[in-house]
C-alpha positions as CSV (number, residue, x, y, z in Angstrom):
1,M,326.5,-154.4,-17.8
2,K,322.9,-154.9,-16.7
3,T,321.3,-158.3,-17.4
4,K,317.6,-158.3,-18.2
5,V,315.2,-161.2,-18.4
6,T,312.1,-160.1,-20.2
7,T,309.2,-161.6,-22.1
8,R,310.7,-160.2,-25.3
9,L,314.0,-162.0,-24.8
10,L,312.4,-165.3,-23.9
11,L,310.3,-165.1,-27.0
12,A,313.3,-164.3,-29.1
13,S,315.1,-167.3,-27.7
14,A,312.2,-169.6,-28.4
15,V,312.0,-168.5,-32.0
16,T,315.7,-169.0,-32.5
17,V,315.5,-172.5,-31.1
18,A,312.5,-173.3,-33.3
19,L,314.3,-172.0,-36.4
20,G,317.4,-174.1,-35.6
21,L,315.4,-177.3,-35.1
22,T,313.7,-176.9,-38.5
23,G,317.0,-176.5,-40.3
24,C,315.9,-173.2,-41.8
25,G,318.9,-171.4,-40.4
26,S,318.8,-168.6,-37.8
27,S,318.7,-164.9,-37.8
28,H,318.8,-162.3,-34.9
29,K,317.5,-158.7,-35.2
30,H,318.9,-156.4,-32.6
31,H,316.2,-154.7,-30.5
32,N,317.0,-151.3,-29.0
33,D,315.7,-150.2,-25.6
34,V,313.3,-147.3,-25.8
35,V,312.5,-144.8,-23.1
36,K,309.9,-142.0,-23.1
37,L,311.1,-139.0,-21.1
38,R,308.9,-136.0,-20.4
39,I,310.6,-132.6,-19.6
40,L,308.4,-130.1,-17.7
41,E,309.4,-126.4,-17.6
42,T,308.4,-123.2,-15.8
43,S,310.0,-119.9,-16.6
44,D,309.8,-116.2,-15.8
45,L,307.6,-116.8,-12.7
46,H,308.8,-113.4,-11.4
47,T,307.8,-114.3,-7.8
48,N,304.2,-115.0,-8.8
49,I,304.0,-117.9,-6.4
50,M,300.5,-117.3,-5.4
51,D,297.6,-117.0,-7.9
52,Y,297.2,-113.4,-6.7
53,N,297.5,-109.9,-8.1
54,Y,298.8,-107.7,-5.3
55,Y,298.3,-104.5,-7.3
56,K,294.5,-105.2,-7.0
57,D,294.5,-105.9,-3.3
58,D,292.1,-103.6,-1.6
59,G,293.6,-104.1,1.8
60,K,290.4,-105.6,3.1
61,S,289.1,-108.7,1.4
62,A,291.6,-111.6,1.4
63,H,290.4,-112.5,-2.1
64,S,290.4,-109.0,-3.7
65,G,293.5,-109.9,-5.7
66,D,292.7,-113.5,-6.6
67,D,293.8,-114.2,-10.2
68,A,293.4,-117.5,-12.0
69,T,295.7,-116.4,-14.8
70,I,299.0,-116.4,-12.9
71,G,300.9,-118.2,-10.2
72,L,303.0,-121.3,-9.5
73,A,300.2,-122.4,-7.2
74,R,298.2,-123.0,-10.4
75,V,300.9,-124.4,-12.6
76,S,301.8,-126.8,-9.9
77,S,298.5,-128.6,-10.5
78,L,299.4,-128.9,-14.2
79,I,302.8,-130.3,-13.2
80,K,301.2,-133.0,-11.0
81,A,298.8,-133.9,-13.8
82,A,301.5,-134.1,-16.5
83,R,303.6,-136.3,-14.3
84,K,300.8,-138.8,-13.8
85,E,300.4,-139.3,-17.5
86,V,303.9,-140.7,-18.0
87,D,306.3,-143.1,-16.4
88,N,309.3,-140.8,-16.6
89,S,309.6,-137.0,-16.1
90,V,311.9,-134.3,-15.0
91,T,311.1,-130.7,-14.0
92,V,313.2,-127.6,-14.6
93,D,312.9,-123.8,-14.0
94,N,314.4,-121.4,-16.5
95,G,314.9,-118.4,-14.2
96,D,313.7,-114.8,-13.5
97,L,312.2,-116.2,-10.3
98,L,313.1,-113.9,-7.5
99,Q,312.0,-110.5,-8.8
100,G,308.9,-109.1,-10.5
101,S,306.0,-109.1,-8.0
102,P,305.5,-107.3,-4.7
103,M,306.3,-110.6,-3.0
104,G,309.7,-110.5,-4.5
105,D,310.2,-106.9,-3.3
106,Y,308.9,-107.8,0.1
107,M,311.4,-110.6,0.5
108,A,314.3,-108.5,-0.8
109,D,313.3,-105.7,1.6
110,A,313.2,-108.1,4.5
111,Y,316.7,-109.3,3.6
112,K,318.0,-105.7,3.3
113,K,316.6,-104.9,6.8
114,N,318.0,-108.2,8.2
115,D,314.4,-109.1,9.3
116,D,314.7,-112.5,11.0
117,S,310.9,-112.7,11.6
118,L,310.5,-114.5,8.2
119,P,311.5,-118.1,7.6
120,D,315.0,-118.7,6.2
121,T,313.7,-120.3,3.0
122,H,312.5,-118.0,0.3
123,P,308.8,-118.6,-0.5
124,A,309.7,-119.4,-4.1
125,Y,311.8,-122.3,-2.9
126,K,309.3,-123.4,-0.3
127,A,307.0,-124.0,-3.2
128,M,309.5,-125.5,-5.6
129,N,310.9,-127.9,-3.0
130,I,307.4,-129.2,-2.5
131,I,306.9,-129.6,-6.2
132,G,310.3,-131.3,-6.6
133,Y,312.3,-129.7,-9.3
134,D,315.3,-131.5,-10.7
135,A,317.4,-128.5,-11.8
136,A,317.0,-124.7,-12.3
137,N,318.8,-121.9,-14.1
138,I,319.6,-118.4,-13.1
139,G,317.8,-115.6,-15.0
140,N,318.9,-112.0,-15.4
141,H,316.5,-110.6,-12.9
142,E,318.0,-112.8,-10.2
143,F,320.8,-110.3,-10.0
144,N,318.5,-107.3,-9.4
145,Y,318.9,-107.3,-5.6
146,G,322.6,-108.1,-5.6
147,L,324.8,-111.2,-5.3
148,G,324.4,-111.3,-1.5
149,F,320.6,-111.7,-1.7
150,L,320.9,-114.2,-4.5
151,D,323.4,-116.4,-2.6
152,A,321.2,-116.3,0.5
153,A,318.1,-117.2,-1.4
154,L,319.7,-120.0,-3.4
155,K,320.6,-121.8,-0.1
156,G,316.9,-122.6,0.3
157,A,316.7,-124.6,-3.0
158,K,316.8,-128.4,-2.5
159,F,317.8,-128.9,-6.1
160,P,320.8,-127.8,-8.1
161,Y,321.2,-124.5,-9.9
162,V,323.3,-124.3,-13.1
163,N,324.9,-121.4,-14.9
164,S,327.9,-121.7,-17.2
165,N,328.6,-118.2,-18.4
166,V,329.0,-116.0,-15.3
167,I,332.6,-115.9,-14.2
168,C,334.4,-114.5,-11.2
169,D,336.1,-111.3,-12.0
170,T,337.9,-111.4,-8.7
171,D,338.3,-113.9,-6.0
172,C,334.7,-114.8,-5.4
173,G,335.2,-115.3,-1.7
174,M,333.1,-118.4,-1.7
175,D,334.1,-122.1,-1.9
176,G,337.6,-121.1,-2.7
177,K,336.6,-119.8,-6.2
178,K,339.3,-117.6,-7.8
179,K,339.2,-115.1,-10.6
180,G,338.3,-116.9,-13.8
181,D,336.3,-119.6,-12.1
182,N,332.6,-120.1,-12.7
183,R,330.6,-118.1,-10.1
184,F,328.0,-120.9,-10.1
185,T,328.0,-124.6,-11.0
186,P,328.2,-124.6,-14.8
187,Y,326.4,-128.0,-15.2
188,V,325.2,-131.1,-13.4
189,I,324.8,-134.7,-14.5
190,Q,322.2,-136.6,-12.6
191,E,321.5,-140.4,-12.7
192,K,317.8,-141.0,-13.1
193,Q,316.1,-144.4,-12.9
194,V,313.6,-144.6,-15.8
195,K,311.2,-147.2,-17.0
196,D,311.6,-148.4,-20.6
197,Q,308.9,-149.5,-22.9
198,D,309.2,-153.1,-21.8
199,G,308.7,-152.1,-18.2
200,D,312.3,-152.6,-17.2
201,M,314.4,-150.0,-15.3
202,E,317.2,-148.2,-17.0
203,T,319.8,-145.7,-15.6
204,L,319.8,-142.5,-17.6
205,K,322.4,-139.9,-17.1
206,I,320.8,-136.5,-17.7
207,G,322.9,-133.4,-18.0
208,Y,321.6,-129.9,-17.3
209,I,323.4,-126.7,-18.3
210,G,322.3,-123.1,-17.8
211,F,323.0,-119.7,-19.3
212,V,322.0,-116.0,-18.7
213,P,322.2,-113.1,-21.2
214,P,325.7,-111.5,-21.0
215,Q,323.9,-108.2,-20.9
216,I,323.5,-108.6,-17.2
217,M,326.8,-106.7,-17.0
218,Q,325.0,-103.6,-18.4
219,W,321.6,-104.1,-16.8
220,D,323.0,-104.8,-13.3
221,S,326.3,-103.1,-13.6
222,E,326.1,-101.5,-10.2
223,N,325.7,-105.0,-8.6
224,L,328.1,-106.9,-10.8
225,T,331.0,-104.8,-12.0
226,G,334.3,-105.8,-10.5
227,K,332.7,-108.9,-9.1
228,V,331.8,-111.1,-12.1
229,T,331.8,-111.0,-15.8
230,A,329.5,-112.7,-18.3
231,N,330.6,-114.7,-21.3
232,S,328.9,-115.6,-24.6
233,I,326.0,-118.1,-24.2
234,V,327.0,-120.1,-27.4
235,K,330.7,-120.0,-26.7
236,S,330.1,-121.3,-23.1
237,A,327.9,-124.1,-24.6
238,E,330.6,-125.0,-27.0
239,M,333.1,-125.2,-24.1
240,Y,331.0,-127.2,-21.6
241,V,328.7,-129.5,-23.7
242,P,331.7,-131.7,-24.9
243,K,332.9,-131.9,-21.3
244,M,329.4,-133.1,-20.2
245,K,329.5,-135.8,-22.9
246,E,333.0,-136.8,-21.7
247,A,331.7,-137.0,-18.2
248,G,329.1,-139.5,-19.3
249,A,325.9,-137.5,-20.0
250,D,323.5,-139.6,-22.0
251,I,321.3,-136.6,-22.9
252,I,321.8,-132.9,-22.4
253,I,319.1,-130.4,-21.5
254,A,320.0,-126.8,-22.1
255,I,318.2,-124.2,-19.9
256,P,319.1,-120.8,-21.5
257,H,317.4,-117.7,-20.0
258,S,317.4,-116.3,-23.5
259,G,315.0,-115.7,-26.4
260,M,314.8,-117.2,-29.8
261,G,317.1,-115.0,-31.9
262,T,317.5,-115.5,-35.7
263,P,320.0,-117.2,-38.1
264,N,321.3,-113.7,-38.9
265,D,322.5,-113.1,-35.3
266,K,326.3,-113.3,-35.5
267,D,327.3,-111.4,-32.4
268,P,328.7,-114.0,-29.9
269,M,327.4,-111.8,-27.0
270,M,323.9,-111.9,-28.3
271,E,321.1,-111.6,-25.8
272,N,318.7,-113.9,-27.6
273,A,320.8,-117.0,-28.5
274,V,318.5,-120.0,-28.6
275,W,318.5,-120.4,-32.4
276,A,322.3,-120.4,-32.4
277,L,322.4,-122.6,-29.3
278,S,320.4,-125.3,-31.1
279,K,323.3,-125.7,-33.6
280,V,325.7,-126.8,-30.8
281,P,326.2,-130.5,-31.2
282,D,324.9,-132.9,-28.5
283,I,322.2,-130.6,-27.0
284,N,319.1,-132.8,-27.0
285,A,316.5,-130.4,-25.7
286,I,316.2,-126.7,-25.0
287,T,313.9,-125.3,-22.3
288,F,314.1,-121.5,-22.8
289,G,312.4,-118.3,-21.6
290,H,313.3,-114.6,-21.1
291,S,310.9,-113.4,-23.9
292,H,307.7,-114.1,-21.9
293,A,306.3,-115.8,-25.1
294,L,305.2,-119.2,-26.0
295,F,307.0,-121.8,-28.1
296,P,305.9,-123.5,-30.2
297,S,303.5,-120.9,-31.6
298,D,302.7,-119.1,-34.8
299,K,304.9,-116.2,-33.7
300,Y,307.9,-118.2,-34.8
301,K,306.5,-119.8,-37.9
302,D,308.7,-117.8,-40.3
303,V,312.0,-118.4,-38.4
304,A,314.3,-120.6,-40.5
305,N,314.4,-124.3,-39.6
306,V,311.7,-124.0,-36.9
307,D,309.0,-126.6,-36.9
308,I,306.1,-125.2,-34.8
309,K,304.1,-128.4,-35.2
310,K,306.7,-130.5,-33.5
311,G,308.3,-127.7,-31.5
312,T,311.9,-128.1,-32.8
313,I,314.6,-125.6,-33.7
314,N,317.1,-127.0,-36.2
315,G,315.7,-130.4,-35.2
316,V,316.2,-129.9,-31.5
317,A,313.2,-130.2,-29.2
318,A,312.4,-126.9,-27.5
319,V,309.8,-125.2,-25.4
320,M,309.1,-121.8,-23.8
321,P,306.1,-121.5,-21.4
322,G,305.2,-117.8,-21.3
323,R,305.5,-116.0,-18.0
324,W,304.2,-115.7,-14.4
325,G,303.1,-119.3,-14.4
326,D,300.4,-118.9,-17.1
327,H,301.6,-122.0,-18.9
328,L,303.6,-125.1,-18.4
329,G,306.2,-126.2,-21.0
330,V,306.2,-129.9,-22.0
331,I,308.7,-131.8,-24.1
332,D,308.1,-135.5,-24.8
333,L,311.3,-137.2,-25.9
334,T,311.5,-140.7,-27.3
335,L,315.0,-142.1,-26.6
336,E,316.5,-145.2,-28.1
337,K,319.5,-147.0,-26.9
338,D,321.8,-148.2,-29.7
339,N,325.1,-149.9,-29.0
340,G,325.0,-148.6,-25.4
341,K,324.3,-145.0,-26.4
342,W,321.1,-143.1,-26.0
343,K,319.8,-140.9,-28.8
344,V,316.6,-138.9,-29.4
345,V,314.6,-140.5,-32.2
346,N,311.4,-138.4,-31.8
347,S,310.0,-135.5,-29.9
348,Q,306.9,-133.4,-29.4
349,S,306.7,-130.0,-27.6
350,N,303.7,-128.1,-26.4
351,T,302.5,-125.6,-23.8
352,R,299.6,-126.1,-21.4
353,P,297.7,-123.0,-20.1
354,I,296.3,-122.6,-16.6
355,Y,293.4,-120.5,-18.0
356,N,291.2,-120.1,-21.1
357,G,292.6,-117.2,-23.1
358,A,289.3,-116.1,-24.4
359,D,287.3,-115.6,-21.2
360,K,290.1,-116.0,-18.6
361,K,288.3,-118.8,-16.9
362,A,290.5,-121.1,-14.8
363,L,291.4,-124.5,-16.4
364,V,293.0,-125.8,-13.3
365,D,292.4,-125.5,-9.6
366,P,295.2,-124.2,-7.4
367,D,297.5,-126.5,-5.5
368,Y,296.5,-125.7,-1.9
369,Q,299.7,-127.2,-0.5
370,I,301.6,-124.5,-2.3
371,R,299.2,-121.8,-1.0
372,D,299.5,-123.0,2.5
373,A,303.3,-123.2,2.3
374,V,303.7,-119.5,1.5
375,S,300.7,-118.2,3.5
376,T,303.0,-116.3,5.9
377,E,304.8,-114.5,3.2
378,H,301.6,-113.9,1.3
379,A,300.0,-112.2,4.3
380,G,303.2,-110.2,4.8
381,T,303.1,-109.0,1.2
382,R,299.5,-107.9,1.5
383,T,300.4,-105.8,4.5
384,Y,303.5,-104.5,2.7
385,V,301.7,-103.3,-0.4
386,N,298.9,-101.5,1.5
387,V,301.2,-99.2,3.5
388,P,299.9,-95.6,2.7
389,I,302.3,-93.2,1.1
390,G,300.2,-90.2,0.1
391,K,297.5,-89.3,-2.4
392,A,297.1,-88.3,-6.1
393,S,294.8,-85.5,-7.4
394,K,294.1,-87.3,-10.6
395,D,293.8,-90.8,-12.1
396,M,297.0,-92.3,-13.5
397,Y,296.3,-94.7,-16.3
398,S,298.8,-95.7,-19.0
399,F,296.2,-96.5,-21.7
400,L,297.5,-93.7,-23.9
401,S,301.2,-93.8,-23.0
402,M,302.2,-94.9,-26.6
403,A,300.1,-92.1,-28.3
404,Q,300.8,-89.0,-26.2
405,D,302.5,-87.7,-23.1
406,D,301.3,-89.6,-20.1
407,P,300.7,-89.1,-16.4
408,T,302.2,-92.4,-15.3
409,V,305.5,-91.5,-17.0
410,Q,305.2,-87.8,-15.9
411,I,305.0,-88.6,-12.2
412,V,308.1,-90.8,-12.4
413,A,310.1,-88.2,-14.3
414,N,308.9,-85.5,-11.8
415,A,310.0,-87.7,-8.9
416,Q,313.5,-88.3,-10.4
417,M,314.0,-84.6,-11.0
418,W,312.8,-83.7,-7.6
419,F,315.1,-86.3,-6.0
420,A,318.1,-85.0,-7.9
421,T,317.5,-81.4,-6.8
422,Q,317.3,-82.2,-3.1
423,P,320.4,-80.5,-1.5
424,E,321.8,-83.8,-0.1
425,N,321.7,-85.3,-3.6
426,L,322.7,-82.3,-5.5
427,T,326.0,-82.3,-3.7
428,L,326.8,-85.8,-4.9
429,L,327.2,-84.4,-8.4
430,P,330.8,-83.2,-9.4
431,E,331.1,-79.6,-8.2
432,A,331.7,-78.4,-11.7
433,D,328.4,-79.9,-12.9
434,R,326.0,-78.7,-10.2
435,D,324.9,-75.7,-12.2
436,L,324.0,-77.7,-15.3
437,P,320.4,-78.1,-16.4
438,I,318.8,-81.2,-14.9
439,L,316.6,-83.4,-17.1
440,S,314.8,-86.6,-16.3
441,A,314.3,-89.7,-18.5
442,A,311.5,-92.2,-18.0
443,A,309.6,-94.8,-20.1
444,P,306.2,-96.6,-19.8
445,F,306.8,-99.9,-18.2
446,K,303.2,-101.1,-18.5
447,A,301.8,-100.3,-21.9
448,G,300.3,-103.5,-23.2
449,G,303.1,-106.0,-22.5
450,R,304.3,-107.8,-25.5
451,F,301.0,-107.6,-27.3
452,E,300.5,-111.3,-27.6
453,S,297.8,-112.5,-25.1
454,T,294.8,-111.4,-23.1
455,N,297.1,-111.1,-20.1
456,D,299.1,-108.5,-22.0
457,A,296.0,-106.5,-22.4
458,D,295.9,-106.2,-18.6
459,Q,299.4,-104.7,-18.5
460,Y,298.5,-101.1,-18.0
461,V,299.0,-98.9,-15.0
462,Q,295.6,-98.2,-13.3
463,V,296.1,-96.0,-10.3
464,K,293.0,-94.1,-9.3
465,A,292.9,-90.6,-7.8
466,G,292.9,-90.5,-4.0
467,E,294.8,-92.4,-1.4
468,L,298.0,-94.1,-2.6
469,A,299.8,-97.1,-1.1
470,F,303.1,-98.9,-1.8
471,K,301.3,-101.1,-4.4
472,N,300.5,-98.0,-6.5
473,A,304.2,-97.0,-6.5
474,A,305.1,-100.5,-7.5
475,D,302.5,-100.4,-10.2
476,L,304.0,-97.1,-11.5
477,Y,307.6,-98.4,-11.2
478,L,307.9,-102.1,-11.6
479,Y,311.6,-102.7,-11.2
480,P,314.1,-102.3,-8.3
481,N,316.3,-100.0,-10.4
482,T,318.5,-97.4,-8.7
483,V,318.9,-93.8,-9.5
484,V,321.9,-92.6,-11.5
485,A,322.9,-89.2,-13.1
486,L,324.5,-88.9,-16.5
487,K,326.4,-86.0,-18.1
488,V,325.1,-85.7,-21.7
489,T,325.4,-83.2,-24.5
490,G,322.4,-81.9,-26.4
491,A,323.6,-83.7,-29.5
492,E,323.6,-87.0,-27.6
493,I,320.2,-86.3,-26.2
494,K,318.9,-85.9,-29.8
495,E,320.3,-89.3,-30.7
496,W,319.0,-90.8,-27.5
497,L,315.5,-89.7,-28.5
498,E,316.0,-90.8,-32.1
499,C,316.5,-94.3,-30.9
500,S,313.5,-94.0,-28.6
501,A,311.4,-92.8,-31.5
502,N,312.0,-96.2,-33.2
503,Q,309.0,-97.1,-31.1
504,F,306.9,-95.7,-34.0
505,N,306.4,-97.1,-37.5
506,K,307.1,-94.8,-40.5
507,I,303.8,-93.2,-41.6
508,D,303.4,-92.5,-45.3
509,P,301.2,-89.4,-45.9
510,A,300.3,-90.7,-49.3
511,V,298.8,-94.0,-48.1
512,T,295.0,-94.1,-47.5
513,T,294.9,-97.7,-46.0
514,P,295.3,-98.2,-42.3
515,Q,298.8,-97.7,-40.9
516,N,299.9,-98.8,-37.4
517,L,301.6,-96.1,-35.3
518,I,303.3,-98.3,-32.7
519,N,306.2,-100.5,-33.7
520,R,305.4,-103.2,-31.1
521,A,307.3,-106.1,-32.7
522,G,310.4,-104.0,-33.3
523,H,310.8,-102.0,-30.1
524,P,310.0,-102.8,-26.5
525,T,307.9,-100.1,-24.8
526,Y,310.3,-99.9,-21.9
527,N,312.8,-98.5,-24.4
528,F,310.5,-95.7,-25.3
529,D,312.2,-93.0,-23.2
530,T,310.9,-89.5,-23.0
531,I,313.1,-86.8,-21.5
532,K,311.5,-84.1,-19.4
533,G,312.9,-80.6,-19.0
534,I,313.1,-80.0,-22.7
535,T,310.6,-79.8,-25.5
536,Y,310.6,-81.6,-28.8
537,K,308.5,-83.2,-31.6
538,I,308.7,-86.5,-33.3
539,D,308.2,-86.7,-37.1
540,V,307.0,-90.2,-37.9
541,T,306.9,-89.6,-41.6
542,Q,310.7,-89.9,-41.4
543,P,312.4,-93.4,-41.2
544,S,314.0,-94.5,-38.0
545,N,317.8,-94.5,-38.1
546,Y,318.0,-97.0,-35.2
547,D,316.9,-100.5,-34.4
548,R,315.6,-101.7,-31.0
549,D,319.1,-102.0,-29.7
550,C,320.0,-98.5,-30.8
551,K,322.3,-99.7,-33.6
552,I,322.6,-97.2,-36.4
553,Q,320.7,-98.2,-39.6
554,N,322.5,-95.6,-41.8
555,V,319.4,-94.3,-43.4
556,A,320.0,-91.6,-46.0
557,G,320.4,-88.2,-44.4
558,G,320.8,-89.7,-40.9
559,S,318.5,-89.1,-37.9
560,K,315.6,-86.8,-38.8
561,R,312.7,-87.8,-36.5
562,I,313.4,-85.5,-33.5
563,V,312.8,-81.9,-34.4
564,D,312.4,-78.5,-32.6
565,L,314.5,-79.5,-29.7
566,S,314.6,-76.7,-27.1
567,Y,315.6,-76.0,-23.6
568,K,314.2,-73.0,-21.8
569,P,316.2,-71.9,-18.7
570,N,314.4,-70.1,-15.9
571,N,316.1,-66.9,-16.9
572,G,317.1,-66.4,-20.4
573,D,316.2,-67.3,-24.0
574,A,315.4,-70.8,-25.2
575,I,318.5,-72.8,-26.3
576,T,318.0,-74.4,-29.7
577,G,319.9,-75.7,-32.8
578,D,323.7,-75.8,-32.5
579,A,323.7,-74.2,-29.1
580,F,321.4,-77.0,-27.8
581,A,323.7,-79.6,-29.4
582,K,326.7,-78.2,-27.6
583,Q,325.0,-77.7,-24.2
584,N,325.8,-80.1,-21.4
585,F,323.0,-81.5,-19.3
586,I,322.5,-83.8,-16.3
587,V,320.0,-86.5,-17.1
588,I,318.5,-88.5,-14.2
589,T,317.6,-92.0,-15.1
590,N,317.9,-95.6,-13.7
591,N,320.9,-97.9,-13.6
592,Y,319.5,-100.1,-16.3
593,R,319.5,-97.3,-18.7
594,G,322.4,-95.3,-17.3
595,F,325.0,-98.1,-17.5
596,G,323.4,-99.8,-20.5
597,G,325.4,-98.1,-23.1
598,K,322.9,-98.7,-25.9
599,F,321.4,-95.2,-26.1
600,A,323.6,-92.2,-27.0
601,G,324.8,-90.5,-23.8
602,T,324.6,-93.6,-21.7
603,G,327.2,-96.0,-20.4
604,R,329.7,-96.0,-17.5
605,D,331.7,-93.1,-19.0
606,H,328.7,-90.8,-18.8
607,V,327.7,-91.7,-15.2
608,V,328.6,-88.8,-12.9
609,A,326.6,-89.9,-9.8
610,E,325.3,-93.0,-8.2
611,Y,323.0,-92.5,-5.3
612,A,324.1,-95.2,-2.9
613,G,321.7,-97.7,-4.1
614,K,318.7,-95.4,-3.8
615,E,315.9,-97.1,-5.8
616,N,313.9,-95.1,-8.3
617,R,310.7,-96.5,-6.8
618,Q,311.8,-95.2,-3.4
619,A,312.5,-91.8,-4.9
620,L,308.9,-91.9,-6.3
621,I,307.5,-92.8,-2.9
622,D,309.4,-90.0,-1.2
623,Y,308.2,-87.5,-3.8
624,I,304.6,-88.5,-3.3
625,K,305.0,-88.3,0.5
626,E,306.5,-84.8,0.3
627,N,304.3,-83.4,-2.4
628,S,300.8,-84.8,-1.8
629,G,299.6,-81.7,0.2
630,D,295.9,-81.3,0.8
631,N,294.9,-82.2,-2.8
632,G,297.4,-84.8,-3.6
633,V,300.4,-85.0,-5.9
634,D,299.6,-83.7,-9.5
635,P,300.6,-86.1,-12.3
636,T,299.2,-84.0,-15.1
637,P,301.5,-84.4,-18.2
638,D,303.3,-81.3,-19.4
639,F,303.2,-82.4,-23.0
640,N,306.8,-81.5,-23.6
641,W,306.8,-83.8,-26.6
642,D,304.3,-84.4,-29.4
643,F,304.1,-85.6,-33.0
644,V,304.7,-83.3,-35.9
645,N,301.4,-82.8,-37.7
646,I,301.1,-84.7,-40.9
647,T,299.7,-83.1,-44.1
648,P,298.3,-86.0,-46.0
649,A,297.8,-86.3,-49.8
650,S,294.3,-87.5,-49.0
651,T,292.6,-89.4,-46.1
652,L,295.1,-90.5,-43.4
653,D,294.2,-93.5,-41.2
654,V,296.7,-94.0,-38.4
655,R,295.9,-96.5,-35.7
656,F,297.1,-97.7,-32.3
657,E,296.0,-100.4,-29.8
658,T,295.2,-100.1,-26.1
659,Q,293.1,-102.1,-23.6
660,D,289.6,-102.9,-24.6
661,S,287.6,-102.2,-21.4
662,K,285.0,-99.8,-20.0
663,T,287.7,-98.2,-17.8
664,A,289.9,-97.5,-20.8
665,D,286.9,-96.3,-22.9
666,D,285.7,-93.9,-20.2
667,Y,289.2,-92.6,-19.6
668,I,289.9,-91.9,-23.2
669,K,286.5,-90.2,-23.7
670,V,286.8,-87.8,-20.8
671,D,290.5,-87.3,-20.7
672,A,290.8,-83.5,-20.4
673,N,294.5,-83.7,-21.3
674,Q,294.0,-85.5,-24.6
675,R,295.7,-83.5,-27.3
676,R,294.6,-85.3,-30.4
677,T,291.2,-86.8,-31.4
678,M,291.2,-90.6,-30.7
679,T,288.3,-92.7,-32.0
680,K,287.6,-96.3,-31.0
681,L,287.0,-98.5,-34.1
682,N,284.9,-101.6,-34.5
683,T,287.8,-103.4,-36.2
684,Q,288.8,-106.4,-34.2
685,S,292.4,-106.4,-32.8
686,P,294.6,-109.4,-33.7
687,V,295.2,-109.9,-30.0
688,P,292.2,-110.5,-27.7
689,G,291.6,-107.9,-25.0
690,F,292.9,-105.0,-27.1
691,A,290.9,-102.3,-28.9
692,I,292.0,-100.4,-32.0
693,Y,291.8,-96.6,-32.1
694,N,292.3,-94.1,-34.8
695,I,294.4,-91.1,-33.9
696,D,294.3,-87.8,-35.8
697,M,297.9,-87.1,-36.8
698,T,296.9,-84.1,-38.9
699,K,296.2,-81.6,-36.1
700,L,295.8,-81.0,-32.4
701,K,292.4,-80.7,-30.8
702,T,293.0,-77.1,-30.0
703,Q,293.9,-76.2,-33.6
């Protein structure tokens, strides 16, 4: 036991003696030790180490991509400032660190090519080692490049990584780990010297435990199946948190790469499990992420037992700091030691931005030590993104990708279909399936982000006509997904598209007040698949029969949004109705969708070809190279899908949001391919940086 001699104890002794001498008796009030502990969190950095947007790099000026709204180089300055304000702090990262920016692709490509010209330590860890993290968690995107790359990268971290719910599905071949063992260290307990409120030093045993969504087994099936499996986040916490307490942890910080969830989520394998995790006894703080959102914020004000003023969930302190280094998460805990045990008696959570949301002006200078540390990789990334690949005949902007067929989706779908029909790839299909019609599924990856911040308003593809480089292909296709082929019936394609059409709200023809077309809160845009090679229409006056995860909602009459489905072979009559439903097709998509199993017609049982790890982005690059010609590749949308015209009872006011900029304004005004009249309104969007447009749902322009 530690012995302390403090002013407080000396004073207490003097008072006791004085009371004894006066004959008034004696009393002693126990005084508990109090420690203030600050927890700092970064999350979803997605390899935005530099405060730099590589998609905007012009290949000339070293500052052409400077961006004060992103980057660990900026948030590092916030970390330093936040540490100076307090006596005691720890710093954690939540995950999704190694993928997401061209620097991440550059490093993964160098690993794949066994390029030994780069330093052994990944630039993310060069920076984080300088900052001095205490612990970090593994996010779902850490698995995108495979376990080999992840293991190699993690060797550069000079701080522990934790994950408790990824389990070896076979002998892991590392550190003697067998089937059933944790693939990574499930938790760590660190002894930290902290200063209490009296200025004396205490030893605090801090436990860290990490989690990743079990859906990694679908999202990265190709990299993980047969190697690992993923357990429930909450069940893993219920298993390991008591063990951490038994091992002496005074407080426990959970680092789940998982979103909020709700009290109604009962599935033990839920993706967004933080609300449920907060109910696990003995977790004292939760530093979460995955959703690219901020907590505390008004977004969560209606979630049961959430206090957005204090930043607690079911009384547990929590924080989520956005993404790409745009915010720092801060939790301030007040700990009290009572009878030898520490407990949280108060907390306050908040997030600190690196820029002003209104005008995007920097609120903090970059940490030049971080910039210098990754300068070699930064220069290499700039060269990497500017490698020429061909040219385009027309601009490719995604400003209207939620309101009509779109060139940025069209070119990806075209590339996938072209790839699949190349002789060497066609032979990879089962021989009996090679004569089936080949279709292509693609979705808009950049269509306004999560519609929550001015940074989200920047999340649109903006590729100008003319010369194209790797950065443009990366802008068009963000993820290192790989190509897969599915065998699907026409009936399954209809239900696939029915779930995709959940992207749109139900429009009531009898309502004259404004109605929003896009279901942004209830359906992520990357799940808005369109399927090329067929034609169809979407009737948004009908209710959606699916939720965002493609779970049937059992609406009366079933799925009725997708109508007029048709396939027209090169020779012969169009296939529609029952004949279409019975027809088998090959659908080319990515491994995330193909193995996901959410959409009808997807899942491992439907996969008939995997193309040896060929990335969809590389297929896009190859397509551009081979098809640019003298005029450039043509991304003009074929408008194989559209909305059913609505006949309203009176005036119909249907609206959607897109970027508020001169570029978007000019594009929408002069877009020769625009099918419906779209009019910009003076109404202010609830999210800065966005504009609101009216779309004529009653007729096409040509009618």
